[in-house]
C-alpha positions as CSV (number, residue, x, y, z in Angstrom):
1,M,113.7,56.7,92.4
2,I,110.7,57.0,90.1
3,V,111.3,56.1,86.4
4,Y,109.2,55.9,83.3
5,L,108.8,52.7,81.3
6,D,106.4,52.2,78.4
7,G,103.7,54.5,79.6
8,S,104.0,54.0,83.4
9,F,105.8,55.9,86.2
10,L,107.0,53.4,88.8
11,P,109.9,52.7,91.3
12,I,113.1,51.8,89.5
13,E,113.1,48.4,91.3
14,D,109.8,47.5,89.7
15,A,110.9,48.5,86.1
16,K,111.6,45.3,84.1
17,I,112.6,44.8,80.5
18,S,112.7,41.5,78.6
19,V,116.1,39.8,78.0
20,L,115.0,39.7,74.3
21,D,114.7,43.4,74.1
22,R,116.8,44.4,71.1
23,G,118.5,47.1,73.1
24,F,119.9,44.3,75.3
25,I,120.7,41.9,72.6
26,F,122.0,44.2,69.8
27,G,122.3,47.7,71.3
28,D,119.6,48.5,68.8
29,G,118.4,51.8,70.1
30,V,119.1,55.5,70.7
31,Y,119.2,57.8,73.7
32,E,119.3,61.4,74.9
33,V,120.3,63.2,78.1
34,V,118.6,66.4,78.9
35,P,120.0,68.6,81.6
36,V,117.4,70.3,83.9
37,Y,118.2,73.4,85.9
38,R,115.8,74.3,88.7
39,R,113.3,71.8,87.1
40,K,113.5,73.6,83.8
41,P,114.8,71.5,80.8
42,F,117.8,73.1,79.0
43,R,117.4,73.4,75.2
44,M,114.7,70.7,75.1
45,A,113.8,71.4,71.5
46,E,117.4,70.8,70.3
47,H,117.6,67.5,72.3
48,L,114.3,66.3,70.8
49,A,115.4,67.3,67.3
50,R,118.6,65.2,67.8
51,L,116.6,62.3,69.1
52,Q,114.6,62.4,65.8
53,H,117.8,62.5,63.8
54,S,119.1,59.4,65.6
55,L,115.8,57.6,65.2
56,D,115.8,58.4,61.5
57,G,119.4,57.2,61.3
58,I,118.5,53.7,62.6
59,R,115.1,53.6,60.8
60,L,113.0,53.5,63.9
61,A,109.7,55.4,64.1
62,N,109.5,58.0,66.9
63,P,107.0,56.6,69.5
64,H,105.9,60.0,70.7
65,P,105.2,63.4,69.2
66,T,107.1,66.4,70.6
67,A,104.4,67.5,73.0
68,E,104.2,64.0,74.5
69,W,107.9,63.8,75.1
70,E,107.8,67.2,76.7
71,T,105.0,66.1,79.0
72,I,106.7,62.9,80.0
73,I,110.0,64.7,80.8
74,A,108.3,67.4,82.8
75,T,106.2,64.9,84.8
76,L,109.3,62.8,85.6
77,A,111.3,65.8,86.6
78,A,108.4,67.0,88.9
79,R,108.4,63.6,90.6
80,Q,112.0,63.9,91.8
81,D,113.1,65.5,95.1
82,F,116.0,67.4,93.6
83,D,115.9,70.4,91.3
84,D,119.0,70.1,89.0
85,Q,118.6,66.9,87.0
86,A,120.0,64.8,84.2
87,I,117.1,63.1,82.5
88,Y,118.3,60.1,80.5
89,F,115.9,58.4,78.1
90,Q,116.3,55.7,75.4
91,V,114.2,54.1,72.7
92,T,114.9,50.6,71.5
93,R,113.4,48.6,68.7
94,G,111.6,46.5,71.3
95,V,111.2,42.8,72.1
96,A,111.5,40.1,69.4
97,K,113.2,36.8,68.7
98,R,116.9,37.2,68.1
99,D,117.4,38.0,64.4
100,H,119.5,40.8,63.0
101,A,116.8,41.9,60.6
102,F,114.2,44.3,61.9
103,P,111.1,42.6,63.4
104,K,107.9,43.5,61.7
105,D,105.6,43.9,64.7
106,A,107.7,44.8,67.7
107,A,106.7,47.9,69.8
108,P,109.5,50.2,70.8
109,T,110.6,50.2,74.4
110,V,110.8,53.6,76.0
111,F,112.7,54.1,79.2
112,M,113.4,57.3,81.1
113,M,115.1,58.1,84.5
114,S,116.3,61.1,86.3
115,T,119.4,61.5,88.4
116,P,121.0,64.6,90.1
117,L,122.8,66.6,87.5
118,P,126.6,65.8,87.8
119,T,128.1,69.1,86.8
120,P,131.9,69.6,87.3
121,S,133.2,70.8,90.6
122,A,134.2,74.3,91.4
123,A,137.8,73.2,91.4
124,Q,137.5,71.6,87.9
125,F,136.0,74.9,86.5
126,A,138.7,76.9,88.2
127,N,141.7,74.7,87.5
128,G,140.8,72.7,84.4
129,V,141.1,69.0,83.8
130,A,143.4,66.4,82.3
131,V,142.8,64.5,79.1
132,V,144.7,61.9,77.1
133,T,144.6,61.5,73.3
134,A,144.1,58.5,71.0
135,E,143.3,57.6,67.4
136,D,139.5,57.6,66.8
137,N,138.7,54.0,65.8
138,R,135.0,54.0,66.2
139,W,132.4,53.5,63.5
140,K,131.6,56.2,61.0
141,R,128.1,57.2,62.1
142,C,129.1,59.0,65.3
143,D,126.4,61.6,64.6
144,L,123.8,59.1,65.8
145,K,123.4,58.9,69.6
146,T,123.0,55.2,69.8
147,I,123.2,53.0,72.9
148,S,125.9,50.9,71.1
149,L,128.7,52.6,73.0
150,V,131.4,50.1,73.5
151,G,133.9,52.1,71.4
152,N,133.2,55.2,73.6
153,V,133.4,53.0,76.7
154,L,136.9,51.8,75.8
155,M,138.1,55.3,75.1
156,R,136.7,56.6,78.4
157,Q,138.4,53.7,80.2
158,F,141.7,54.5,78.5
159,A,141.3,58.0,80.1
160,A,140.3,56.6,83.5
161,D,143.4,54.2,83.5
162,A,145.6,57.3,83.0
163,G,143.8,59.3,85.7
164,A,142.3,61.7,83.1
165,I,138.7,62.8,82.7
166,E,138.5,62.2,78.9
167,T,140.1,60.8,75.8
168,V,140.3,63.4,73.0
169,M,140.4,61.7,69.6
170,F,141.9,62.3,66.2
171,R,140.9,60.5,63.0
172,D,143.3,60.7,60.0
173,G,145.1,63.6,61.5
174,Y,142.0,65.7,62.4
175,L,140.3,66.4,65.7
176,T,137.0,64.7,66.1
177,E,135.6,64.6,69.7
178,A,136.1,63.0,73.1
179,S,134.7,59.8,74.4
180,A,131.7,61.4,76.0
181,S,132.1,65.1,75.0
182,N,132.7,67.4,72.1
183,A,136.1,69.0,71.8
184,L,136.8,72.6,70.9
185,I,139.9,74.8,70.6
186,V,140.6,78.5,70.9
187,K,143.3,80.3,68.9
188,D,143.8,84.1,69.0
189,G,140.5,84.7,70.6
190,T,138.5,82.6,68.1
191,I,136.7,79.4,69.2
192,V,137.1,76.7,66.6
193,A,135.0,73.5,66.5
194,P,135.1,70.4,64.2
195,P,132.4,70.2,61.6
196,K,129.1,68.6,62.6
197,D,129.4,65.7,60.2
198,H,129.1,61.9,60.6
199,L,132.3,61.7,62.6
200,I,131.1,63.5,65.7
201,L,127.9,63.8,67.7
202,P,126.3,67.1,67.1
203,G,126.5,68.2,70.7
204,I,123.7,70.3,72.1
205,T,126.1,72.0,74.4
206,Y,128.5,72.6,71.5
207,G,125.5,74.3,69.8
208,A,124.8,76.3,73.0
209,A,128.4,77.5,73.2
210,E,128.2,78.6,69.5
211,A,125.0,80.5,70.1
212,F,126.3,82.1,73.4
213,A,129.6,83.1,71.7
214,L,127.8,84.8,68.7
215,E,125.5,86.7,71.1
216,A,128.5,87.9,73.1
217,G,130.6,88.8,70.0
218,I,133.1,86.0,70.4
219,P,134.3,84.7,67.0
220,F,133.3,81.1,66.4
221,E,134.4,79.0,63.4
222,I,133.4,75.5,62.4
223,R,135.9,73.7,60.2
224,P,138.3,70.8,60.2
225,I,141.1,71.1,62.8
226,P,144.4,69.4,62.0
227,R,146.3,67.8,64.8
228,A,149.1,70.3,64.6
229,E,146.7,73.2,64.9
230,A,145.0,71.6,67.9
231,Y,148.3,71.2,69.7
232,A,149.3,74.8,68.9
233,A,146.0,76.2,70.2
234,D,145.7,78.6,73.1
235,E,142.9,76.7,74.8
236,W,141.2,73.3,74.6
237,W,137.6,72.8,75.9
238,L,135.3,69.8,76.5
239,S,131.6,70.3,76.2
240,S,128.6,68.1,77.0
241,S,125.2,68.2,78.8
242,T,126.8,67.3,82.1
243,K,130.2,69.1,81.7
244,E,128.8,72.3,80.2
245,V,132.1,73.7,79.0
246,L,135.3,72.6,80.8
247,A,138.9,73.8,80.2
248,V,141.6,71.3,79.4
249,T,144.9,72.1,81.2
250,T,146.8,68.8,81.0
251,V,147.2,66.7,77.8
252,D,148.9,63.3,77.9
253,G,150.4,64.0,81.3
254,K,151.9,67.4,80.4
255,P,150.6,70.9,81.2
256,F,148.8,72.5,78.2
257,A,148.6,76.2,77.4
258,G,150.2,77.3,80.7
259,G,148.2,74.8,82.7
260,V,145.4,77.2,83.6
261,P,142.0,77.9,82.0
262,G,142.2,80.6,79.4
263,P,140.4,83.9,79.2
264,V,137.9,82.9,76.5
265,F,136.9,79.8,78.6
266,R,136.3,82.1,81.6
267,R,134.0,84.3,79.4
268,M,132.1,81.2,78.2
269,H,131.7,79.7,81.6
270,A,130.2,83.1,82.8
271,L,127.8,82.9,79.8
272,F,126.7,79.4,80.8
273,D,126.1,80.7,84.4
274,T,123.9,83.4,83.0
275,H,121.9,81.2,80.6
276,T,121.4,78.3,83.1
277,G,120.2,80.7,85.8
278,R,123.1,80.3,88.2
279,A,124.2,83.9,87.9
280,H,122.3,86.4,89.9
């Protein structure tokens, strides 16, 4: 596998980072994952805008202008021998002596790699997936896509231990998101999503679903969703760069909403097929 590290493209086994990198010591950095369909990045501008938001949030200067990011991503994608890709990249504050305060002269570390895009299986799209639920106990800047992910890791493992794909979280009685996805509901034909505030990551796929719904005339609302309303919904969805949109059909071990993906999900899945080039 060819990866990118600080200006060079090289085999992954040759990519080395100092143990004093602040990403390793403190989790002091941010990341993005850009899906690539047929070697064409999906919603690149939105991903790079979110990267800038995350960098601003941790007070780290962006090491590249937009055009340079686009060139690096395109070059890395072209060097892989598979078409559909998930391009992961992260920026850390760089190498410095261990001190919580920001170093004055450290250069950011930029790392990027590409792997085959792990989209859900046909069976998952057709039958839906299982989730569990939990109280959201993470920090209150979930809008920043930081590499400090232990809270999300613990939530994802809680799901794995239960044989589920995700943990859907509630904070103070309201739906927030899942451990590695956004969460949306459908009621009476209207898609409802939690606000893009500091308690959730502003998902690029969430935004794509909103745009596709509005183009197709499907009502879409953004507002707080109480737990009771979520459980009374007709459909639950997960959305992320690698899941696209995925219907939830089991919640906490019990069938949800009839145990089959709903009609609005099926419309949205077809819209993603069209916009990603899978539909012919």
